[in-house]
C-alpha positions as CSV (number, residue, x, y, z in Angstrom):
1,M,-17.7,-10.3,32.1
2,D,-17.3,-12.5,29.0
3,K,-15.2,-10.0,27.0
4,L,-12.7,-7.4,28.2
5,R,-13.7,-3.9,27.1
6,I,-10.5,-2.2,25.9
7,A,-9.8,1.5,24.9
8,I,-6.7,2.8,23.3
9,I,-5.0,6.1,24.4
10,G,-2.6,7.3,21.7
11,F,-3.9,6.6,18.3
12,G,-1.0,7.1,16.0
13,A,0.5,4.4,13.9
14,M,1.0,2.0,16.8
15,G,-2.3,2.7,18.4
16,Q,-4.1,2.1,15.0
17,S,-2.1,-1.2,14.7
18,H,-3.4,-2.3,18.1
19,A,-6.9,-1.4,17.1
20,R,-6.8,-3.6,14.0
21,T,-5.3,-6.4,16.1
22,I,-8.1,-6.2,18.7
23,L,-10.8,-6.1,16.1
24,T,-9.5,-9.0,14.1
25,E,-7.3,-11.2,16.4
26,V,-8.5,-10.9,20.0
27,P,-11.9,-12.7,20.5
28,E,-11.4,-12.3,24.3
29,A,-11.7,-8.5,24.0
30,R,-13.9,-5.8,22.4
31,L,-12.5,-2.4,21.3
32,T,-14.9,0.1,22.7
33,A,-13.1,3.5,22.4
34,V,-10.0,5.4,21.3
35,V,-8.6,8.8,22.2
36,T,-7.7,11.0,19.3
37,T,-8.6,14.4,17.8
38,H,-7.0,13.7,14.4
39,E,-9.5,13.3,11.6
40,D,-7.3,11.0,9.5
41,A,-6.9,8.7,12.4
42,I,-10.6,8.6,12.9
43,A,-11.2,7.9,9.2
44,N,-8.7,5.0,9.4
45,L,-10.6,3.6,12.4
46,R,-13.9,3.8,10.6
47,A,-12.4,1.9,7.7
48,M,-11.4,-1.0,9.9
49,P,-13.8,-4.0,10.2
50,G,-16.0,-3.2,13.2
51,G,-14.4,0.2,13.6
52,E,-17.6,2.1,13.0
53,Q,-18.9,0.9,16.4
54,V,-15.9,2.3,18.3
55,R,-16.4,5.5,20.3
56,V,-13.9,8.4,19.9
57,F,-13.0,10.7,22.8
58,P,-11.0,13.9,22.6
59,S,-9.0,13.2,25.8
60,A,-8.1,10.5,28.3
61,E,-10.1,12.4,30.9
62,A,-13.2,12.2,28.8
63,L,-12.6,8.5,28.2
64,F,-12.2,7.8,32.0
65,A,-15.4,9.7,32.8
66,S,-17.4,7.6,30.2
67,R,-16.9,4.3,31.9
68,V,-17.0,2.5,28.5
69,A,-13.8,0.5,29.1
70,D,-12.4,-2.0,31.7
71,A,-8.8,-1.6,30.5
72,V,-6.6,0.7,28.3
73,I,-3.7,0.2,26.0
74,I,-1.4,3.3,26.2
75,S,0.6,3.9,23.0
76,S,1.0,7.6,23.2
77,V,4.2,9.7,23.2
78,H,6.7,8.4,25.7
79,R,6.6,11.4,27.9
80,L,2.9,10.9,28.5
81,H,3.1,7.2,29.5
82,A,3.6,7.6,33.2
83,G,0.9,10.3,33.8
84,Q,-1.7,8.5,31.6
85,A,-1.0,5.1,33.2
86,I,-1.3,6.5,36.7
87,A,-4.5,8.3,35.8
88,A,-5.9,5.1,34.3
89,F,-5.3,3.1,37.4
90,R,-6.9,5.9,39.5
91,A,-9.9,5.7,37.2
92,G,-10.2,1.9,38.0
93,L,-8.8,0.7,34.6
94,H,-6.3,-2.1,34.0
95,V,-3.3,-1.0,32.0
96,L,-1.3,-2.4,29.1
97,L,1.6,0.0,28.5
98,E,3.7,0.3,25.4
99,K,7.4,0.4,25.9
100,P,9.2,2.2,27.5
101,V,7.4,2.1,30.9
102,G,8.4,5.7,31.4
103,V,11.4,7.8,30.4
104,T,13.0,7.7,33.9
105,T,13.1,5.0,36.5
106,L,11.3,7.4,38.9
107,E,8.3,7.4,36.5
108,A,8.4,3.6,36.3
109,A,8.5,3.4,40.1
110,A,5.5,5.7,40.4
111,I,3.5,3.6,37.9
112,E,4.3,0.4,39.9
113,A,3.3,2.1,43.1
114,E,-0.1,3.0,41.7
115,A,-0.6,-0.5,40.3
116,E,0.2,-2.0,43.7
117,R,-2.2,0.4,45.5
118,T,-5.1,-0.3,43.2
119,G,-4.5,-4.0,42.6
120,L,-5.3,-3.7,39.0
121,A,-3.6,-5.6,36.2
122,Y,-0.4,-3.9,34.8
123,A,1.2,-5.4,31.7
124,A,3.9,-4.2,29.3
125,M,3.9,-4.6,25.5
126,F,7.1,-6.8,25.1
127,N,5.9,-8.7,22.1
128,V,9.3,-9.9,21.2
129,R,9.1,-12.4,24.1
130,T,6.6,-14.3,21.9
131,Y,9.3,-15.3,19.4
132,P,10.0,-19.1,19.6
133,I,13.7,-18.6,19.4
134,W,13.9,-16.4,22.5
135,K,11.5,-18.5,24.5
136,E,13.6,-21.6,23.8
137,L,16.9,-19.8,24.6
138,R,15.4,-18.6,27.9
139,R,14.3,-22.1,28.7
140,I,17.7,-23.6,28.2
141,V,19.6,-20.9,30.1
142,S,17.2,-20.7,33.0
143,S,17.1,-24.5,33.4
144,G,20.8,-24.5,34.4
145,E,21.5,-27.5,32.2
146,M,24.5,-25.8,30.6
147,G,25.8,-24.2,33.8
148,E,26.4,-20.5,34.7
149,L,26.7,-17.7,32.3
150,R,30.3,-16.7,31.6
151,R,29.9,-14.2,28.7
152,V,27.2,-12.8,26.5
153,S,27.5,-10.8,23.3
154,Y,24.4,-9.3,21.7
155,I,24.7,-7.4,18.4
156,V,21.3,-6.1,17.4
157,T,21.8,-3.6,14.6
158,D,18.8,-4.4,12.4
159,W,16.8,-1.4,13.7
160,F,17.7,0.6,10.6
161,R,15.9,3.9,10.1
162,A,16.0,6.5,7.4
163,Q,16.1,10.3,8.2
164,S,12.5,10.5,6.9
165,Y,11.4,8.3,9.8
166,Y,12.7,10.7,12.3
167,D,11.3,13.7,10.4
168,S,7.8,12.2,10.2
169,A,6.7,13.3,13.7
170,A,7.7,16.3,15.9
171,W,8.1,14.1,19.0
172,R,10.5,11.6,17.4
173,A,14.2,11.6,18.6
174,T,13.8,14.5,21.0
175,W,14.8,14.6,24.7
176,K,11.7,16.8,25.3
177,R,9.1,14.3,24.1
178,D,10.7,11.0,23.1
179,G,13.1,10.8,26.1
180,G,15.9,9.2,24.0
181,G,16.7,7.5,20.8
182,V,17.3,3.9,19.9
183,L,17.5,2.9,23.5
184,F,14.0,4.2,24.1
185,N,12.2,3.7,20.8
186,Q,13.5,0.5,19.2
187,A,15.9,-1.3,21.6
188,P,13.7,-1.5,24.6
189,H,12.7,-4.9,23.1
190,S,16.3,-5.9,22.7
191,L,17.2,-4.8,26.3
192,D,14.2,-6.7,27.6
193,I,15.2,-9.9,25.8
194,F,18.8,-9.4,27.0
195,Q,17.8,-9.2,30.7
196,W,15.0,-11.8,30.3
197,I,17.4,-14.4,29.2
198,C,20.7,-13.4,30.9
199,G,19.5,-11.5,34.0
200,M,20.7,-8.0,35.1
201,P,24.3,-6.9,35.3
202,V,25.5,-5.0,38.3
203,R,27.5,-2.3,36.5
204,L,28.0,-1.0,33.0
205,R,30.1,1.4,30.9
206,A,28.5,2.7,27.7
207,F,29.5,4.8,24.7
208,C,26.8,6.5,22.7
209,G,26.8,8.4,19.4
210,F,24.3,11.2,19.6
211,G,23.1,12.0,16.1
212,R,26.0,10.0,14.7
213,W,24.2,8.7,11.6
214,H,21.1,11.0,11.5
215,D,20.2,14.6,12.0
216,I,18.9,14.1,15.5
217,E,19.9,15.1,19.1
218,V,19.5,11.7,20.7
219,E,21.5,8.5,20.6
220,D,21.4,6.4,17.4
221,D,24.5,4.3,18.1
222,V,25.4,2.5,21.4
223,T,28.1,0.1,22.5
224,C,28.0,-1.1,26.1
225,Y,30.1,-3.3,28.3
226,M,28.5,-5.0,31.4
227,E,29.6,-7.0,34.4
228,Y,27.6,-9.5,36.4
229,A,27.7,-10.4,40.1
230,N,29.2,-13.8,39.3
231,G,32.0,-12.3,37.2
232,A,30.3,-12.9,33.9
233,T,30.6,-10.1,31.3
234,G,28.4,-8.9,28.6
235,T,28.5,-6.6,25.6
236,L,25.6,-5.0,23.7
237,I,25.8,-3.1,20.4
238,T,22.7,-1.4,18.8
239,T,22.1,1.3,16.3
240,T,19.6,2.6,13.8
241,G,22.3,3.5,11.3
242,E,23.6,0.2,10.0
243,A,22.4,-2.0,7.1
244,P,21.8,-4.8,6.5
245,G,22.2,-5.1,10.2
246,T,22.7,-8.1,12.5
247,N,20.6,-9.7,15.2
248,R,22.8,-12.2,17.0
249,M,23.2,-13.3,20.6
250,E,26.1,-15.5,21.6
251,L,26.3,-16.9,25.1
252,A,29.3,-18.7,26.6
253,L,28.2,-20.9,29.6
254,D,30.2,-23.2,31.7
255,G,28.8,-26.1,29.9
256,G,29.1,-24.8,26.3
257,R,28.0,-22.2,23.9
258,I,24.7,-21.1,22.4
259,L,24.4,-18.9,19.2
260,A,21.0,-17.4,18.5
261,E,20.7,-16.1,14.9
262,D,18.4,-16.4,11.9
263,N,15.6,-17.9,14.0
264,Q,17.6,-20.9,15.0
265,L,19.8,-21.9,18.0
266,T,23.2,-23.5,17.5
267,V,23.9,-25.3,20.8
268,T,27.3,-26.7,21.5
269,R,27.4,-28.9,24.7
270,L,30.6,-29.8,26.4
271,S,31.3,-33.2,27.9
272,R,32.8,-31.5,31.0
273,G,32.2,-27.9,32.3
274,C,34.9,-25.4,31.5
275,T,35.6,-24.8,35.2
276,D,36.1,-28.5,36.0
277,F,38.3,-29.0,32.9
278,I,40.5,-26.0,33.6
279,R,41.1,-27.1,37.2
280,N,41.6,-30.8,36.7
281,Y,42.8,-31.6,33.1
282,P,46.4,-32.8,33.6
283,S,47.9,-32.5,30.1
284,G,48.0,-28.7,29.4
285,Y,46.6,-28.5,25.9
286,G,43.2,-29.8,25.1
287,K,39.6,-28.9,25.6
288,P,36.4,-30.7,26.5
289,D,34.7,-32.9,23.9
290,A,31.7,-31.1,22.3
291,V,28.6,-32.0,20.5
292,T,26.7,-29.4,18.4
293,E,23.0,-29.4,17.5
294,V,20.9,-26.9,15.6
295,I,17.5,-26.2,17.0
296,R,14.8,-24.5,15.0
297,P,12.0,-23.8,17.5
298,E,8.6,-24.6,16.1
299,G,5.7,-22.1,16.1
300,T,5.3,-18.5,15.1
301,A,5.6,-15.3,17.1
302,E,2.2,-14.2,18.5
303,M,3.4,-10.6,18.5
304,H,1.1,-7.9,19.8
305,G,-1.9,-10.0,19.4
306,G,-0.5,-12.6,21.8
307,V,0.3,-9.9,24.4
308,I,-3.2,-8.5,24.2
309,R,-4.8,-11.9,24.3
310,A,-2.8,-12.8,27.4
311,F,-3.7,-9.4,29.0
312,A,-7.4,-10.1,28.4
313,A,-7.2,-13.7,29.6
314,H,-5.3,-12.6,32.7
315,I,-8.1,-10.2,33.7
316,L,-10.9,-12.6,32.7
317,H,-9.4,-15.9,34.0
318,G,-6.3,-15.2,36.0
319,T,-3.9,-16.7,33.6
320,P,-0.3,-15.4,33.3
321,L,0.8,-12.2,31.5
322,I,3.5,-12.4,28.8
323,A,5.2,-9.5,30.6
324,D,4.1,-7.9,33.9
325,G,4.5,-4.1,33.7
326,R,6.9,-4.2,36.6
327,E,9.3,-6.2,34.5
328,G,9.7,-3.1,32.3
329,M,11.9,-1.5,35.0
330,A,14.8,-3.8,34.1
331,S,15.2,-2.7,30.5
332,L,14.6,0.9,31.6
333,Q,17.4,0.6,34.1
334,L,19.7,-0.6,31.3
335,A,18.7,2.2,28.9
336,C,19.0,4.9,31.5
337,G,22.2,3.5,32.8
338,M,23.7,3.5,29.4
339,L,22.8,7.1,28.8
340,L,24.0,8.1,32.2
341,S,27.3,6.4,31.6
342,A,27.7,8.1,28.2
343,W,26.7,11.5,29.5
344,T,29.1,11.4,32.5
345,G,31.9,9.2,31.2
346,E,31.5,7.0,34.4
347,T,31.0,3.3,35.0
348,V,27.5,3.1,36.4
349,T,26.3,0.8,39.1
350,L,22.8,-0.7,38.8
351,P,20.2,0.2,39.9
352,I,21.0,3.8,38.9
353,D,20.5,7.0,40.9
354,G,17.1,7.8,39.4
355,A,17.0,11.4,40.6
356,R,20.4,12.2,39.1
357,Y,19.4,10.7,35.8
358,A,16.1,12.6,35.8
359,A,17.8,15.9,36.4
360,L,20.3,15.3,33.6
361,L,17.6,14.4,31.2
362,E,15.6,17.5,32.1
363,E,18.7,19.6,31.4
364,R,18.8,18.3,27.9
365,A,15.0,18.5,27.4
366,A,15.1,22.1,28.3
367,K,17.4,22.8,25.4
368,S,15.6,20.5,23.0
369,P,14.5,22.5,19.9
370,D,11.0,22.3,18.5
371,K,10.7,20.2,15.4
372,V,8.4,20.7,12.4
373,A,7.1,17.3,11.3
374,K,7.3,16.2,7.6
375,P,4.5,13.7,7.6
376,V,5.0,10.5,5.6
377,V,3.0,7.3,5.4
378,L,5.0,4.8,7.5
379,D,4.6,1.0,6.9
380,L,4.7,-0.1,10.5
381,S,5.1,-3.8,9.5
382,K,8.7,-3.0,8.3
383,S,9.6,-1.9,11.8
384,Y,9.3,-5.4,13.2
385,Q,12.3,-7.7,13.5
386,K,12.0,-11.0,11.7
């Protein structure tokens, strides 16, 4: 095939954004179908350049039976991700799944198992990995040129949301349909970047505010402390209730410090590693000499278009994905672990007890009240971090 035929399941604001991206930014692919029953969404599709040629199906099952696609992007309500991804694999379709890759680790594992069984491509929509600042930071840390991680602090509080955002859809910010709050809707990107650069901790203790800033039942404020196998520690703070907000990651490594903020890296390199200096410096006071440089990585973030182009190229030509879907388990482990810790008051060892977490989530979902949406027009571009 010369172009990948892609369909979209879940055609709300995010699905429509993906449709525009494919139609205008992804020459390797052709948008052949969407799944929706909403007339306003269909009208929006028809108004897009090339959108009049795209077929509309009332259900995922009808799409699968049509054989008009080679792959699907799933951008539906979180609770539907696992079932739809598994069904798509069974229908012989490659899958690009929006975050999160399930609302429990059991769901994520089931998707992975089906991907393995079928041998089809499985990708995750972690578009923040395309930001030059995070790519360069990962390169420096993973190279080992500045030694082992000793401490990381990530404050990512620029996910601000008004109450009208949560009121705009009946599924938002509910245990029953969303599966969580900031950890499942906004911060999956932050959690992915955290583990992509720093690796996975072995245990964590988290404190969550449930409806602390908004009239919602799920978490909108999170503070977490983490420990790594090598003794390094980490903290992560995130919320949707703080403005103007901060997006800053600071890493202390044996060979210096890196501060990532405002699309630049401030890198301080030591003349001697901290461990060597502590053990061998004879005069008590003092610290290693240091040199600081500011790095402003070149290029622009490819965002969703970059992820979709890589997905198409992977299927057509065997080139790498930006994020394999299996890598979504790591950020999901962190999110579920933080909620489990907050619910139980316990320090949680990773990987978590998936069955225990799923049971506790279902207890909350069973009590989740039905919401009546107050639809508003959302400018999705304002949801992206800069």
